C-alpha positions in Angstrom: -10.7 4.2 9.0 -9.2 3.3 5.7 -9.2 4.3 2.1 -6.7 1.7 0.7 -8.3 -1.4 -0.5 -6.4 -4.1 -2.2 -6.4 -7.9 -2.5 -9.8 -9.4 -2.0 -11.5 -6.1 -1.4 -10.3 -4.7 -4.8 -11.4 -7.9 -6.5 -14.8 -7.7 -4.9 -15.3 -4.0 -6.0 -14.0 -4.9 -9.4 -16.5 -7.7 -9.6 -19.3 -5.3 -8.8 -18.1 -2.9 -11.5 -17.2 -5.2 -14.4 -18.7 -8.6 -13.6 -17.7 -12.2 -13.5 -16.1 -14.0 -16.4 -18.5 -14.3 -19.3 -20.2 -17.6 -20.3 -21.6 -18.8 -23.5 -24.8 -17.3 -24.9 -27.9 -19.4 -25.3 -29.2 -20.1 -28.8 -32.8 -19.5 -27.7 -34.3 -16.0 -27.6 -33.1 -14.0 -24.7 -35.8 -13.6 -22.0 -37.9 -16.5 -23.3 -38.9 -19.1 -20.7 -36.7 -22.2 -20.3 -37.7 -25.6 -18.8 -39.2 -25.1 -15.4 -37.3 -25.7 -12.2 -38.0 -29.0 -10.3 -41.5 -29.0 -8.9 -40.2 -29.5 -5.3 -38.0 -26.3 -5.4 -39.2 -23.6 -3.1 -36.2 -21.4 -3.6 -32.7 -21.2 -5.2 -29.7 -21.4 -3.0 -26.6 -19.3 -3.9 -23.5 -21.5 -4.0 -20.9 -18.9 -5.0 -20.3 -16.1 -2.5 -20.7 -12.7 -4.1 -22.9 -14.0 -7.0 -24.0 -11.0 -9.1 -27.6 -10.1 -9.5 -28.5 -8.3 -12.7 -31.4 -6.2 -14.0 -31.7 -8.4 -17.1 -30.8 -12.0 -18.1 -27.6 -10.7 -19.5 -24.2 -10.4 -17.9 -23.5 -7.1 -19.7 -26.7 -5.5 -18.2 -26.6 -3.3 -15.2 -25.6 -4.9 -11.9 -27.9 -4.5 -8.9 -25.7 -6.1 -6.3 -24.3 -9.4 -5.0 -25.6 -12.2 -2.8 -23.9 -14.3 -0.2 -23.4 -18.0 -0.4 -26.1 -20.0 1.4 -28.8 -17.4 0.8 -32.0 -18.8 -0.6 -33.9 -16.5 -3.1 -37.4 -16.8 -4.2 -37.8 -17.2 -8.0 -40.6 -17.2 -10.6 -39.0 -18.9 -13.6 -36.0 -20.0 -15.6 -35.2 -18.0 -18.7 -32.7 -18.0 -21.5 -30.1 -15.3 -21.5 -26.6 -14.1 -22.4 -23.3 -14.5 -20.5 -24.2 -17.4 -18.2 -22.2 -20.7 -18.6 -25.4 -22.7 -18.8 -27.2 -20.2 -21.0 -30.0 -20.0 -18.4 -30.9 -17.5 -15.7 -33.3 -17.5 -12.9 -35.7 -14.6 -12.5 -36.1 -13.8 -8.8 -39.2 -12.9 -7.0 -38.2 -9.2 -7.1 -37.8 -9.3 -11.0 -34.0 -9.5 -11.0 -31.8 -12.2 -12.6 -29.1 -14.5 -11.4 -27.0 -16.9 -13.5 -28.0 -20.5 -13.0 -24.3 -21.4 -12.5 -24.3 -19.5 -9.2 -27.3 -21.3 -7.7 -29.0 -24.6 -7.1 -32.6 -25.5 -6.4 -33.6 -25.9 -2.8 -36.6 -27.4 -1.1 -36.4 -24.8 1.7 -38.2 -21.5 1.7 -36.3 -18.3 0.9 -34.1 -17.0 3.7 -30.6 -15.8 4.7 -27.9 -17.7 6.5 -26.9 -17.0 10.1 -23.4 -17.2 11.7 -23.5 -19.8 14.4 -20.3 -18.3 16.1 -22.0 -15.0 17.0 -24.4 -15.1 19.8 -27.7 -13.1 20.2 -27.1 -9.5 20.9 -23.5 -9.6 19.5 -22.1 -6.2 18.4 -20.5 -7.7 15.3 -21.9 -9.9 12.5 -18.9 -12.3 12.7 -16.2 -13.3 15.2 -13.1 -11.2 14.8 -9.6 -11.6 16.3 -6.2 -9.8 15.9 -2.9 -11.5 15.6 -0.8 -11.0 18.7 2.7 -11.7 17.4 4.7 -11.0 14.2 5.3 -14.0 12.1 2.3 -16.0 13.5 2.0 -19.1 11.5 -1.2 -20.4 9.8 -1.5 -24.0 8.8 -3.6 -25.9 6.2 -4.4 -28.5 8.8 -3.9 -28.5 12.6 -1.6 -31.6 12.2 0.8 -29.4 10.2 1.5 -27.4 13.4 3.5 -30.2 14.9 5.7 -30.4 11.8 6.0 -26.7 11.5 4.7 -27.0 8.0 2.9 -23.6 7.7 1.1 -22.1 4.7 1.7 -18.4 5.6 2.9 -16.1 8.3 0.8 -13.2 9.6 1.9 -9.8 10.9 1.1 -8.5 14.4 -2.2 -6.7 14.4 -3.7 -8.3 11.3 -7.4 -8.8 11.7 -9.0 -12.1 10.8 -12.5 -13.6 10.8 -12.9 -16.8 12.8 -15.2 -19.4 11.3 -14.5 -22.4 13.5 -12.4 -24.0 16.2 -11.0 -27.4 17.0 -8.8 -29.1 19.7 -6.2 -31.3 18.0 -3.7 -33.4 20.0 -4.5 -31.3 23.0 -3.8 -27.9 21.3 -6.6 -25.5 20.6 -6.9 -24.1 17.1 -9.1 -21.5 15.4 -10.0 -21.6 11.7 -9.9 -18.4 9.6 -12.2 -17.4 6.8 -9.5 -18.6 4.4 -9.7 -22.1 5.9 -6.3 -21.9 7.6 -5.7 -22.9 11.2 -3.9 -20.8 13.9 -3.0 -21.8 17.4 -5.6 -20.1 19.7 -3.0 -18.4 21.9 -1.6 -16.4 19.0 -4.7 -14.2 18.6 -7.0 -12.1 20.8 -10.7 -11.7 20.2 -12.4 -8.4 20.0 -16.1 -7.4 20.4 -15.8 -3.7 19.4 -16.7 -0.5 21.3 -19.9 -0.4 23.3 -20.4 3.3 22.3 -23.7 4.2 20.7 -25.1 7.5 19.4 -28.4 9.2 20.3 -31.7 8.6 18.5 -33.9 11.7 18.2 -37.7 11.7 18.4 -39.6 13.5 15.7 -39.6 17.2 16.6 -37.0 16.9 19.2 -34.3 19.6 19.4 -30.8 18.8 18.3 -29.3 19.7 21.7 -27.0 16.7 22.2 -23.3 16.8 22.9 -20.6 14.5 24.2 -17.8 14.8 26.6 -14.9 14.7 24.2 -12.0 14.3 23.5 -11.2 13.5 27.2 -12.9 13.4 30.6 -13.9 16.8 31.8 -15.3 18.7 34.8 -18.9 19.8 35.4 -18.9 23.2 37.1 -21.6 24.9 39.3 -21.2 28.2 37.3 -18.9 29.4 34.5 -15.4 29.3 36.0 -17.0 28.2 39.3 -16.3 25.2 41.5 -16.1 21.8 40.0 -19.1 19.5 40.9 -17.9 16.3 39.4 -15.9 14.7 36.6 -17.8 13.3 33.6 -16.4 10.4 31.6 -15.4 10.7 28.0 -18.2 9.8 25.5 -20.9 10.6 28.1 -23.9 12.2 26.3 -25.3 15.5 27.7 -28.1 17.9 26.6 -27.4 21.6 26.2 -29.8 24.1 27.8 -28.1 27.3 26.7 -24.6 28.7 25.9 -22.8 31.8 27.2 -19.5 32.6 25.6 -17.0 29.7 26.1 -19.5 27.9 28.4 -22.6 25.8 28.0 -25.3 25.1 30.6 -26.5 21.5 30.7 -30.2 20.6 30.8 -29.6 18.6 34.0 -27.8 21.4 35.7 -24.2 22.6 35.8 -21.9 24.2 33.2 -19.1 22.9 31.0 -16.5 24.4 28.8 -17.4 24.3 25.1 -13.8 23.0 24.5 -14.7 19.9 26.5 -17.7 19.1 24.4 -18.4 17.8 20.9 -21.7 19.3 19.9 -24.1 18.3 17.1 -25.2 21.3 15.0 -28.3 21.7 13.0 -27.7 22.5 9.3 -29.8 22.9 6.2 -30.1 20.1 3.6 -27.7 20.2 0.6 -29.2 21.3 -2.7 -31.4 18.6 -4.3 -32.3 16.8 -1.0 -36.1 16.4 -0.9 -38.4 16.9 2.1 -38.4 13.2 3.0 -35.0 12.2 1.7 -32.5 10.7 4.0 -29.1 12.3 4.2 -26.0 12.4 6.5 -24.0 15.4 7.7 -20.4 15.0 9.0 -18.8 17.9 10.9 -15.0 17.3 10.7 -14.2 19.9 13.4 -16.6 18.5 16.0 -16.1 14.9 14.8 -19.9 14.6 14.9 -22.3 12.9 12.5 -26.0 13.8 12.2 -28.5 11.7 10.1 -31.6 13.6 8.8 -34.9 13.0 7.0 -35.4 16.2 5.2 -34.8 18.9 7.8 -35.5 16.6 10.7 -32.5 15.2 12.6 -33.1 11.6 13.6 -29.7 10.4 14.9 -26.4 11.9 16.1 -23.1 10.3 17.1 -19.4 10.7 17.4 -17.1 9.5 14.6 -13.4 9.3 13.7 -12.5 10.8 10.4 -9.2 10.9 8.6 -6.0 12.1 10.3 -5.1 15.7 9.7 -2.5 14.9 7.0 -2.5 15.2 3.2 -2.5 11.4 2.8 -5.3 10.7 5.3 -7.8 13.5 5.2 -11.4 12.7 4.6 -12.6 14.5 1.4 -14.9 17.5 1.9 -18.0 18.0 -0.3 -21.4 16.6 -1.1 -21.7 13.1 -2.4 -24.1 10.2 -2.8 -23.6 6.6 -1.5 -22.6 4.6 -4.6 -22.2 1.2 -3.0 -23.2 -0.6 0.2 -21.3 -3.8 1.2 -22.1 -6.0 4.2 -18.4 -6.4 4.6 -15.1 -5.7 2.8 -11.5 -6.6 3.3 -9.2 -3.6 3.9 -5.4 -3.5 3.8 -2.3 -1.7 2.6 0.0 -4.7 2.5 1.4 -3.7 -0.9 2.7 -0.3 0.4 6.4 -0.1 1.2 6.5 3.5 2.2 4.9 3.0 5.7 6.5 1.7 8.9 3.6 -0.8 9.6 1.1 -2.3 7.3 -2.5 -3.3 8.2 -4.8 -6.0 7.0 -8.3 -6.6 8.3 -10.8 -9.2 6.9 -14.5 -8.5 6.4 -14.8 -5.0 7.9 -18.6 -4.7 8.3 -21.3 -2.3 7.2 -19.3 -0.4 4.5 -20.9 2.4 2.6 -18.8 4.1 -0.1 -19.6 7.7 -1.0 -16.5 8.8 -2.9 -14.3 6.2 -4.5 -13.0 4.0 -1.7 -13.8 6.6 1.0 -16.8 5.6 3.1 -18.4 4.8 6.4 -17.7 1.5 8.2 -17.5 -0.1 11.6 -14.2 0.2 13.4 -14.1 -2.5 16.0 -10.4 -2.1 16.8 -10.6 1.2 18.8 -12.8 3.2 21.0 -11.4 6.6 20.1 -14.5 8.2 18.6 -14.4 11.9 18.7 -10.8 12.1 17.5 -9.4 12.1 14.0 -7.5 8.9 13.5 -8.5 7.0 10.3 -6.8 6.6 6.9 -9.6 8.7 5.3 -12.8 6.7 5.9 -15.3 7.6 8.6 -15.0 5.3 11.5 -18.2 4.4 13.5 -18.8 2.2 16.5 -20.3 -1.2 15.5 -23.8 -0.2 16.8 -23.7 3.1 14.9 -22.3 1.5 11.7 -25.1 -1.0 11.8 -27.8 1.7 12.4 -26.6 3.9 9.5 -26.3 0.9 7.2 -30.0 0.2 7.8 -30.9 3.9 7.7 -29.4 4.8 4.3 -31.0 4.1 1.0 -31.3 1.7 -0.6 -31.8 -1.1 2.0 -29.6 -4.2 1.5 -32.0 -7.2 1.1 -31.5 -10.1 3.5 -28.7 -12.4 2.4 -27.2 -10.0 0.0 -23.7 -8.8 0.6 -23.7 -5.7 -1.6 -26.1 -3.4 -3.5 -25.4 -0.7 -6.0 -27.9 2.2 -5.7 -29.9 3.3 -8.7 -31.4 6.8 -9.2 -34.9 5.6 -8.4 -33.6 4.5 -5.0 -33.0 8.1 -4.0 -29.5 7.2 -2.8 -28.6 8.8 0.5 -26.7 12.1 0.2 -23.5 12.6 2.3 -22.2 16.0 3.2 -18.7 16.3 4.7 -17.8 19.8 5.9 -15.3 21.7 8.0 -14.6 25.3 8.9 -12.5 27.3 6.5 
């Protein structure tokens, strides 16, 4: 949906690239063992959200990713190192390093936190809502509502993450991720589109298509009588094609113009026989995920609008960062009629600068170009691709930076000349 990323999103990406503020170096030899952790500690709990994990006990070494607050990591020992405020790092069970200042010993086993506001089977990892009215006021405490003593005003359409709720003096409030309170009636909750793509069995033909971009008729023969009307986004299987028409596997014919069809293509140069890669056809608004030459998944997407400022870049790329979530906005722009701001957009995968894949839970328009440059996916499809691509994000982490040995997933974006 978006390529502009400012505010917290930019700070988060910057933290990934250049690191947290540097601490003092330890006098002891870097990498040598420090005093052991308490004997009762079964894990270390991350206390600072987005705490960086490094390849060495040195803040100037290469960053592997970041970990979310509340996540408990397994560890093997404490070691002396550089750039940590305490001079000591924990070596994790997977031979990575995290500054002691970002963690605390825990008597619980390693594990990730869970969001209590999202129920089982929820489409989204957090509870999201959009502001209904311009100038909606957010308060430091619900009591401030009655004095009209507000901390900030939010624009209509701004997306927020809900982390709690409370009834105060008979008025229902919801708490945002930024620990501000908003009157419940000023927002509407969203669950995201129910649309999902099609998984393909090994050896199965890539014959899937979708009714798109609008509902369309199924005909008895090419140019023949209409049998019925198929809903938009309905998946169909193609038996054969004849000119401007395609015969469906279940019977009947449809105009090719009424279908968005997945097409089989060869892997880009350098993709191995078992490597995972993703192809995006801008003209069809269709994405296909592959392992080598075998298609494994296909779905509809929404790429950038057909304008110079919003086009999705064409070419062959590699995913350079995977984030569990990222803020996205353009609130610093003054050359647009309406700004947007959405907290914690989930399942983000960047492949060229700030262009990437992510869930778009604010629309159900897949199959049409409508984003600011990113590739919009339904929540279910964004989650699937996030788990499909390499490398896999470990539980409790909120970002990972691929390394060459991970065989990062290749992304091909193409269009007809």
